[in-house]
C-alpha positions as a printed NumPy array, in Angstrom:
array([[ -0.179,   0.012,   0.043],
       [  1.799,   3.015,  -1.101],
       [ -0.951,   5.509,  -0.097],
       [ -0.954,   4.947,   3.663],
       [ -0.147,   8.722,   4.351],
       [ -3.367,   9.674,   2.693],
       [ -5.555,   6.93 ,   4.642],
       [ -6.119,   9.147,   7.666],
       [ -7.509,  12.766,   8.013],
       [ -4.668,  15.306,   8.675],
       [ -6.074,  18.636,   9.987],
       [ -4.163,  21.74 ,   9.036],
       [ -5.059,  23.317,  12.429],
       [ -6.828,  22.929,  15.774],
       [ -9.957,  24.47 ,  14.594],
       [-10.141,  22.28 ,  11.411],
       [ -9.638,  19.267,  13.766],
       [-12.316,  20.403,  16.22 ],
       [-14.859,  20.909,  13.362],
       [-14.196,  17.366,  12.334],
       [-14.605,  16.032,  15.781],
       [-17.766,  18.163,  16.074],
       [-19.15 ,  16.65 ,  12.816],
       [-18.293,  13.03 ,  13.868],
       [-20.009,  13.729,  17.4  ],
       [-23.184,  14.98 ,  15.743],
       [-23.288,  12.04 ,  13.578],
       [-23.336,   9.471,  16.591],
       [-25.141,  11.619,  19.484],
       [-28.436,   9.907,  18.972],
       [-27.156,   6.391,  18.416],
       [-28.069,   3.744,  20.88 ],
       [-25.539,   3.543,  23.685],
       [-23.278,   0.473,  23.161],
       [-19.997,  -0.347,  24.516],
       [-18.192,   0.168,  21.348],
       [-19.644,   3.513,  21.026],
       [-18.904,   4.613,  24.536],
       [-15.17 ,   3.403,  24.077],
       [-15.135,   5.239,  20.614],
       [-16.515,   8.47 ,  22.44 ],
       [-13.754,   8.146,  25.089],
       [-11.113,   7.704,  22.518],
       [-12.275,  10.982,  20.861],
       [-12.553,  13.04 ,  23.998],
       [ -8.762,  11.665,  25.093],
       [ -7.57 ,  12.902,  21.64 ],
       [ -8.939,  16.324,  22.071],
       [ -7.609,  16.789,  25.741],
       [ -4.197,  15.792,  24.544],
       [ -3.485,  16.365,  20.828],
       [ -5.75 ,  19.064,  20.113],
       [ -5.359,  20.878,  23.228],
       [ -1.765,  20.813,  22.957],
       [ -2.073,  22.049,  19.19 ],
       [ -4.346,  25.024,  20.261],
       [ -1.732,  25.885,  23.007],
       [  1.024,  26.066,  20.616],
       [ -1.139,  28.078,  18.038],
       [ -1.502,  30.612,  21.251],
       [ -5.092,  31.861,  20.255],
       [ -6.92 ,  32.319,  23.698],
       [-10.528,  31.711,  21.717],
       [ -9.361,  28.642,  20.298],
       [ -8.405,  27.192,  23.808],
       [-11.788,  28.334,  25.364],
       [-13.375,  26.502,  22.203],
       [-11.203,  23.254,  22.945],
       [-12.498,  23.511,  26.594],
       [-16.15 ,  23.871,  25.627],
       [-15.746,  21.115,  23.2  ],
       [-14.39 ,  18.852,  26.039],
       [-17.16 ,  20.071,  28.426],
       [-19.882,  19.353,  26.029],
       [-18.54 ,  15.771,  25.134],
       [-18.584,  14.966,  28.845],
       [-21.762,  16.19 ,  29.402],
       [-23.211,  13.977,  26.53 ],
       [-21.454,  11.124,  28.101],
       [-23.12 ,  11.813,  31.742],
       [-26.542,  12.344,  30.311],
       [-26.452,   9.145,  28.286],
       [-25.166,   6.791,  30.996],
       [-28.039,   7.995,  33.14 ],
       [-30.254,   6.817,  30.649],
       [-31.756,   9.957,  29.247],
       [-31.994,  11.128,  25.536],
       [-29.52 ,  13.892,  24.452],
       [-31.799,  16.472,  23.084],
       [-29.587,  18.765,  21.207],
       [-26.558,  18.883,  19.192],
       [-22.933,  20.415,  19.146],
       [-22.756,  23.745,  17.309],
       [-19.546,  25.964,  17.431],
       [-18.203,  23.559,  19.987],
       [-21.082,  23.995,  22.577],
       [-24.468,  22.374,  23.342],
       [-27.168,  23.536,  21.687],
       [-30.946,  22.441,  22.579],
       [-32.972,  21.408,  19.554],
       [-35.694,  24.09 ,  20.373],
       [-32.976,  26.708,  20.25 ],
       [-31.829,  26.118,  16.648],
       [-33.088,  29.011,  14.313],
       [-35.581,  28.464,  11.703],
       [-36.084,  30.475,   8.804],
       [-39.082,  30.88 ,   6.78 ],
       [-38.956,  30.255,   3.038],
       [-41.743,  31.239,   0.889],
       [-41.253,  30.898,  -2.865],
       [-43.168,  33.68 ,  -4.966],
       [-43.885,  32.727,  -8.488],
       [-43.843,  35.576, -11.229],
       [-44.701,  35.434, -14.869],
       [-41.367,  36.193, -16.115],
       [-38.69 ,  33.615, -17.434],
       [-37.168,  32.807, -14.085],
       [-39.034,  30.449, -12.102],
       [-38.766,  31.684,  -8.597],
       [-38.17 ,  35.129,  -6.767],
       [-37.161,  35.528,  -3.221],
       [-39.482,  38.423,  -2.636],
       [-41.539,  41.046,  -4.511],
       [-39.351,  44.072,  -5.668],
       [-41.85 ,  46.688,  -7.009]])
């Protein structure tokens, strides 16, 4: 196998790594809790606490360190909630817990007109 170096995801900085972890977390947060899932989650938390935290410290961006800390706290909160048998009613957004009912919803209304374009977002006199 000549392409082993391209096999794993290699983030360029800590923010990119945190976005990837956030995406992974949101993909499994509602899955049934199994030993394998819990082991995987603990492995991710440890990776954030060690590798990503060290990278963030090396980048010397205070907001990034705060985001890493928030990410760790959110992931540990998920673990406590799920181990207590309760559902996790939310998702991770910008590395923080966001309840489902707090997510913004945008109204979308299509207005058809008689001209050649099929839709307009709003009427402009």
